[in-house]
N, C-alpha and C positions, 0 to 999 in steps of 0.2 A: 427481640427487636433487632432490625438490621437497617442500614441506610435505605430510606424510602419506604420502609414497612414497619408498622406498629400494630401488633396483634396479641391477643391473649393465648397462652399455651399452658398446658399442664406439665409441671416438672416435679421432680422429687424434692422433698424437704432436705435442704443441705445439712451437712454435719459439721459442727465446729471443730477446727483443728486446734493444735496448741496455741494458746494465747487468744483464741477466738471465742465469740459468744453467739449463740443462736437467739435471735430476737423475733418474738411474735409481733408482727407489724400491727400497730394501732391505727396509723394514718400515714399516708405518703402524699406530699404536696406535688402538684404539677407546676412546672416552671417554663418560662420562655426558652430557657436553655434546652429543655426536652424537645420543644418544637424544632429548634435549630438543629439538634442532633438527628432527629428523624428525617429531616429534609437534606442532610448532608449527602453528597454523592460518594464521599469516602470519609473516613474518620481515623484519628490516630490511636484507636484502641480496637481490640478484637470484638467480633460479633459472632453469633447472636449474644445479646446482653439484656438483662433486666434493667429497665430504667428506674429512676427514683433516687435523687440525692438529697431529699428533704423528708426525713423519716423519723418517726417516734414510735415506741412500742414498749413491750415488757420483756424482761429477761426470761428466756425459756430454759436454756441449759448452756453449758460452757465446756471448753476443752481443757486440757492439762495446763497447769501453770497460771490459771486465772484465779484471783483471790478477791475478796471484798464485795462480791455480788450475791444477791439472793434471788431466787426464782420469783417472778412477779414484780420485781422492781421496775418502775417506769423510767425509761431512758430516752435521750435524744441521741441520734446517730450523727456524728460529725460528717460533713460533706466532703472532706479532704482526708485522705489516708497517706501520710508521709511514711518514711522508712522507720521513724521512731528512734533513730540512732545518730543522725547527723547533728551538728551544732544547732541548726535552726529548729529541728524537731524537738530537741532536748530543751530548748527555750520556749516551747509551746507554739512555735510558728511553723506548723506543718504546711501551711500555704506557701512557704518558701523552702520546702524540702530540697536539700542538695542532691539527693539521689534522683529525684524526678527532674531537677534542673538540667541534668546531663542527658536525659533520655526522652523528655516530652516537653512540648511547648508550655504546658501547665501541669501542676501536680494532679494526679488522678484520685478518684474516690468512688463511692457507690453510685451506680448509674452513669459514671464517667470513666469507664475502664473496668470496673468491677460490678458484679451484679448488685442492683440497688433494691429499693424498698417497695416497688410496685408489685407486691406479692404478699402472700400470707406470712411467710417467714423469710428472713435474710440472715446472713452471717456477717459479723463485723469484728474488727480487732477490739479487744477489751479496752485498750487505751483510747478508742474513739467513741466511747459511750459516756454520756454525761447525765447524771441523775436529775430527774425532773421533780422529785418530791410528789406533791399532790396534783400537779398539773395534768390535765386531760391530754393523753397522747394525740388525739385527733386535733385538738386546738393547738397543741404544741408543735406539731409537725412542721408548720411553716417557719418556725424559729430557726430550723436547720439551714436555711438559705435566705429566705425573705427577711429574717430577723438579723442573722449574724453578718451577712454581706454588707448591708448599710451600716451596721454598727462598726464594722472594721473600717469602712470608708470614712465615717465620721471621726473615729479615733485618730485617723491619720492626719486630720487637719484641726485637731483640738486647739492648737495655738492660734488659729484664726477665729475661733468661736468665742470671742469675748462678749461681754454682755451687751455692748452697743452695736454688734455686728448684724448685718442683714444677710440672710441665707435664702437662696432660691433653690427650690426642689422641682426639677423638671421631670414630669412623669410620676403621678401619684397612684400607680396601680399596685401590683403585687409587692414590690420592694419599696416603692416610694411612700406608700401610706404607712409602712413600718418605720421608714426613716424619719418621717414627721414626728411620730410618737417618741422615738429615741431622742431626737433633738429637743422636743418639748420637755421631756423628763430630765434631760441632762444639761441644758443650756438655758440662758435667758435671752437668746437671740430673737430677732424679728424673723418670722418664717413666712415665706411667700411660696405658695403652691402654684405650679403651672401645668396645665394639661389641655388636651384638645377636647376632653369629655367634660361637659358641664356637670354631670352626675358625680364624677370623681371629685371635681372641685368642691361641690357642695359637701361631700363626705369629708373632705380634707379639713374642714373647719373643726369637726369633732376629733380629728386626729392631732390637732394642735396648730394648724395654720392660722396666722394672724390676718393674712390677705390672700386673695386668689387672683390669678390672671389667666384668661383664656389664651391658649397658644394659637395665635393667628398672625396675620401680617403685621399687626400693630403691637405685638407682645414686647418686642425689644424696646420700642419707644416708650411704652407704658412702664416697663420696669425701670428704665433709666429715669423717667420722670419721678417715679416713686422713691428713687434713691438719690434725688437731687443731682442727677447727671453723673454720679460717681460710679454707679454699679454696686453689685453685691460683693461682700468680702469672700463668700464661698458660694459656688454654684455646683449642685449635684445634678448630673444628667443620668437619669435612670432609663433612658431610651437608647441613646447611642446611635441615632440615625443622623444623617447630614443636617436636616433642618434644626434638630435640637442642639447639635453641637455648634451650629452657627449662632443660634440664639444664646447658648451658654457663653460662647466666646464674646458676643456683643455686649453682654451685661455683667461680666465679671470685672471687678474693680482692679485698678493697678495694684500690683503686689497682692492680689487676691489668690484664691485657689479654685481651679476648675477640676472637678473630680468626675471622671468618665467611668461610670459603673455599668451602664447598659451595654448590651452586646449586639447592638445593631450594626449595620454595615457602613456607617458613616465615617467620614474622615475629616481631619482638621490639619491645615497646613501650618507648619512651624518653620520659621527661617531665622538664621543667626544675624542677618543684617537688620537695619532699622525697619520696624514692622510696616509692611505694606498693608493696604486695606484688606481686612479679613484675617490677619495674623493676630495672635494673642498680644495683649498689652505688655509693656515692660513689667518685669518682675513677677508675672503670673506663674504660679506653680501648677503644673499639669500632672495629675495622678491617675494611674490605671490600677485600682486595687483589685485583688483577686482573693476570694474566699475570706477566711477569718482565722484569728489566732485563738488559742484556748482561753485567753483573757476575754476576748470578745464574746465567746460562747457563754462563759460564766456570767458575764455582764447581762447578756440578753435573757438568760434564764432567770436571773435575779429580778430584772425589770418585769418579766412576765409574772413571777411569783408575787410581786408587789402590786399587781394589777395595773401597771403603767404601760404595758405593751401587749396588745392582743390583735391578732390578724382578723380582718374581715374575711370570712371563708364560706365556701359552698362545700357541702359534704356530698360525695357521690360514691355509689358502690364500685368496688374495684372492677367489676364486670363491665362498667360503662367507660373504662379508661380511653378507648379509641375515640369515642364520641366527645369526651371532655377535652381531649387533646385538640381535636378539630375546633371546638368552641373557643379554646384558648388562642389558637392560631388566628381565628377570625375576630379576636378582640371582644368576645362575648362573655368573658369571665371578669367579674369585679373582685378585687382583692386577690384571694388565693383559692384554688380548687384543691380539695384534699380527697384522695381515694381511700375508702374504708373497706378492708377485706371482710 
């Protein structure tokens, strides 16, 4: 893959080096980030590159220095590969890797600087593999991003998620429908799902939403009415476009939290003076989370093993990857699309 071009090519099976593992890919999820990368005019990492930052599979073989693995073990591949040596990485926060902080706008990972999982085989650092137990690698693949990214975002605002809190989730597609399940499994909050798609809103009930609101010109007024004029203690925006950010800003409560997870091209004005119309209310916490920590990954796998977290997914042969990417870009994929070699 290169900027503006996404195609299938035959390449050699990679060999794992010291500390690395060759993974036979079971499933690789497609993400809105992949669409974004393909349509970049330039990118902060080398090309050509195999996409796929949402991958699960089985251990095939490994290089020197790797211990504790067995051939055939089911594993989830972490979506961020830090240096493994700085303070943040040693604390399990590779999404805050100090090595990458000096060299890149964001920490890199498979399909985001390194060859990813949209292939039959991929090589990954041994420390970036998490055991899945009996989970199906195809079903588990979306956990690597669609599961762990919202889990990390949720964990960053745990102090706001008391039992009487109202939480608004804007955008209940690939990541949003997983966020609802995590919130339902780990909090007693009132959950309100917001989307432009009536079908997604209907499905969100099964994922834990207590109420749903169609995202239209009346959505802000409706949400404020539902919260007694106060707004929601936490608003998650999984779209990140200007209309959703404006909606999130309009309905977050004073001293609430607005969590901007989606990677749309929207913007939100913040000023230090008394808030003019359109600026965040007093005391609002603005958070832009990225990736996940090892703790988040373990939590998501645990929820999946308990049957409390499961992605709605479409399975497609790897050979159909270009067409599936187009469908995703056109908004025709519900939940998550997973490529199966």
